[in-house]
N, C-alpha and C positions, 0 to 999 in steps of 0.2 A: 349855715353851721359856723360857731364862733371858732376862733383858732384853738381856743382851750379845749373845746368839745370835740374838735377835729384831732387834737392831739392825744386826747383820751381814747378815743376810738381807735387809733393807730396802735396805741399803747395795749388795749384789750385784744386787738386783733393780732397782734404780733407775738402774744404769749404762745399759742399753739406752734407758732414757727419756731420759737425760741426753744420750746420744750422738745419738740422733734429734733432740732439740731443738737441739743444736749444728749437726748437719748441715742442719737447716732453715734455721737462722739464716745459715750459711754460703751455702747456695742463694740465700736471699733477697738477700744482700748482693752475690753475684755477678750475679744478675738485675738489682739496680739499678745496678750499676757498667756492666754491658753495654748497659742502656738509656741511661745517661748517656753512653758512649762512643758509641753510635749517635747520640744527639742532637748530640754535639759534630761527629761526621762529617757529619750531616745540615746542621748549621750551616756547615760548610766548602762544603757542595754548594749551599745556599741562595745564589743569585746574583741581581744587580741585572739585572732584565730590560732587555734592549736595545731602545731605542726605534728606529723607523724612522730617525731623524736620525742617531743614533749609530751605527747599522748602516752607513748610508751613508758615513759619516766613515771608519768602519773598512775597509770595502771600498776606498775612494778612497786610503786611506794604505797599503794592502798591494798595490795593483794599478797598473797602467800604469806611467808614469814615475817614480811616487813609491816604487814598489816597490823601486827601486834607487837610493833617495837614502840614502847612508850617513852615519854619524856619523864613521867612520873605517875604515882598511883596516890589514892587517897586524898586527904586534904590539900597537899601541895598541886595535885592534878586539878583540883577544883579552883584553885587560885589562878593556875595558868590559863584553865578553859575560861574563867571570867574575864582575863585581861585579853583574850582574843576578841576583837569586835565584830559585830555583825555586819555582813556586807550591805552595802546601801543599794538603793534602787528597787523597783518592784518585784514582788513574788509572782510568777507567771503559774497559773492554775493549770495542772496537766489536764489533758484531753480525757474524757470518761473512757474507760475500757469495759467492754462486754465480753467475757469468755464465751468462745466458740468451739467449735468441733463437735465430736461424738459425746455421748454420754459419758464414755469412760476419760475423754480429755477433760471434760468439766468435773468430774468426781476427783480425778487426780490433782486438778489444779486446786480445788477446794481443800483437799487434805493438805497439800503442802503450804497453802496460804495460811490455813488453820494453824498448822504447826508453828509457822514463823510468828504469827500474832501471838500464840499462846507462849511459846518458850522464850521469845525475845522480849515481849512486853505484856504478859498476861495479866499483871497486877499494876500496871501503870494507868494513868487515867484513859479514859475512853479515847480521847483525841490523841494520845500517844500511841494507842494500839492502832488507830486508823492511820496513823501517820508511818508506821512500820509497814502496813500493807502498801500504802503508797509509794513508799521508797521500792518496794519489791517490783510494783508495776512500772514506775520510772526506769527502774534498772533494765526490765524486760524490753523496753523501747529503746534503750540506748545502745549505741554499736559497741561499747566496751563489755556487753554482757550477754549472756544466752537469751534466746528467743522463746522461752517457755517460762512458766511460772516455776515450776519443779526445778528447771535448770538453774534459774536463778538462786533458789533457795538451797539447793544442793551443790552449788559450783564449788569445786576444790575438794569434795569429798573423796575423790579418788585418789588425791594427793595427800589426804590427811591433814591437810591446812585449809580448813573451811572458811567460807566467806561469813557464815552465820555460825556462832559458837557451838549453838545446841547440836548441830549436826554431827560434830565430831567429838563431843564431851560426854556422850552416853546418855543424855537427857531423854533421846528418843525411847529408850529402854525403861523409862520411868513413869508409873501411871500418873497421868495428869489430874489436876482438881476437876472434878465433873463440871461445877458451875461455871468456873473460868474457862473450861473448854468449850462449853456451849456457847458462851459469849464470844469466844475468840472465833468459832465457827461463823456466828452471826455477822460479825466484823467482816471476816473474810468474804462471805457470801455477798454482802453489800459492796464490797471493792470490786468483786468480780462481775458485779451486776451493773456497775456504772458511777459508784460513789466517788467523789473525788475529795481528798482531804486537802483544803487550799492552804492550811497553816505552814506546809512544808515546801510548797511549790513544786519545783523540778529537782528536789533533794534526791541523791542517789546513795549517801552515806550517813551514818550516825554512829555515836558511840556514847557509852554511859558517862555521865559528868565526874565520876570517881577514877577514871583514867585520862591521860592525855597523851594520845598517840602522836608519833612524830608527823604523820602525813596531815594532821588537821590543818596547821598554817598554809597548806599547799592547796586547799579547796577553800570555798566560799561559805562560811558559816551564815545559815539563814533562820534558824529557829531553834529554840529549846522548849521542849515539853517534858514535863516530869523529869525524870532522871536522863533523858536523852538528847543529845545536841546533834542537829541536823545539818548537812551540807551538801552543797551541789558543786559539780564541776566548775573550774574557772573558764572564763573566756567564753568562746563559741559553743563549748561542749557543755556548757550549763544553760544554754539559752533553748527555747521550745524547738527551734527549727532542727536541734540535734536529735530530737527525739522522734525518729522515723521508723524505728525498727518494727517488722511485722510479726505477730504472734504465729507461731508455727503449731500449736497444739501441744500434746504432752505425750511424746512419743516413747518416753520411758516410764516403768511403773516405780514410784518413789521409793518401794521396798528393796528394789535391786540396785538404787542409788546410794543406799545408807553405807557408809564406810564399814569395813570388817571389824569386828569387835577387836578392842586393843586388850594388851595384857591387863589394862585396868579392870576389864570385864571379863574374867577367866572362867566365869562359872556357868559355861554352856551347857554342862550336863544336868544343870538343876533348872533349865528354862522352863516355864509352865505356862499355860494359857490362862489368862484372867480376865474377866469381864471388866473393863475400866471405863466404859461409857461410849457415847456415839461416835466411835472412831472407825473410818471406813477408808482403805485405800484406793477405791474405784477402779479395781483390777478384777476382770474376770479370768479366773484360772481354773484349770482342771487339778483336784486336790483330793487326797484320800479323806475318808470322813474323820479319821482320827489325826489328821496331819498336825503336828505342833512343831515342825521343823522350820518354821518362818513364813510358810504360807498357810495363814490361819483363815478360818471361815469368818471373814470380816462382817458378814451380814449378821452375826451374832453380837457384833461389838468387841471382838476380841482382839487383842494386841500381844505381841510378845514381851513377857516381862522376865528381866534377868535379875534374880534377888540380889542386892547389894550386901557388903559384909554386915551391915547393922541388921539385916532381915534374916540372916543365916548364920547361927551360932557356930556351926562346923567351919564354915568358912572364915569366921574370925579367928577361931583356934588354929587353923591351917596358916592364916597370914602371920599369927602371932609366932608360930613355930618356925616359919620361913625367916622372919626378921629378928628371931631371938629376943622378942619383948614380952613381957608379961601382958595378958590380954587387956587389963585395966588400962594399960597406956596407949591402946590403939584408938585413934581418932577416926570414928566412923562417919563423921559428919564433916568436919573442917569448914573453913571460910567457902563463901561463895567463889566460883571462878572468876578470876580477874579479867580473862580474856573477854572483852566486851566490845571490841570495836568492829566495825563493819566495812 
């Protein structure tokens, strides 16, 4: 074999060895890059542990009267909200939740979740409605909140300062739009059956984009869907390891958790039972056949309806007399409630 032939043979034979060596180097480089990327991701996840004092301050700032302490409303609020950056790092999808307990527990949970989805986001994009349901489940698993679905939804109702506006503003006594209610119930049923809305991760708070609550910069802004901006707790409280709360069922009837009617709804004597759609409270109660005092035959789809001033001419005249205003000056509608933070 000539020297030229030998050199050619060595070159051909060496190519696989060279290719394997190059491939090995590429694999090693990729592995190093992946580990570095993971380390960077882990670095974003590493968070300052929340001390009990800091935790108490955060709870105080995002609940009670302070929850509705705004920097601004309207267009100015939208500018402030847009200026607040989204937090970096990955969004961690919550674990699926499947409601358990007795039939009563399940029906109560379904009602409370449906109410929250409908009254909070009934006409938002479907993803936004699912996100509200996810926030409720995230709260239920977090140490800062009650451990039942209805407990989360009705938190604060006994104090008159509710975590969810619709509980305290009289919305529960207004008949819902049937189609939107049915869709809300479908979304609630899916959320209680294991559906996870990943777009908001472990979010526990949200507010409408036309208000700028003072607590927003204290939390981590994670997403915006429709008109709602979603947040999670900062630090360790916003990481998956914090969501360890166990569901306890629904020990209280949602109807009993509603706040007492305020002066804004004084027409108790005019209360009537009206058919408003597929609303059930999941409660087994003994009641008289004609009972319309709040314990209604929900199997017929009834709910208690308190006619508003715009539905009752006598009430309009009464309010006009009390305020000494002509009836034509009375605003029976008014702007939507500003209170929109959670």
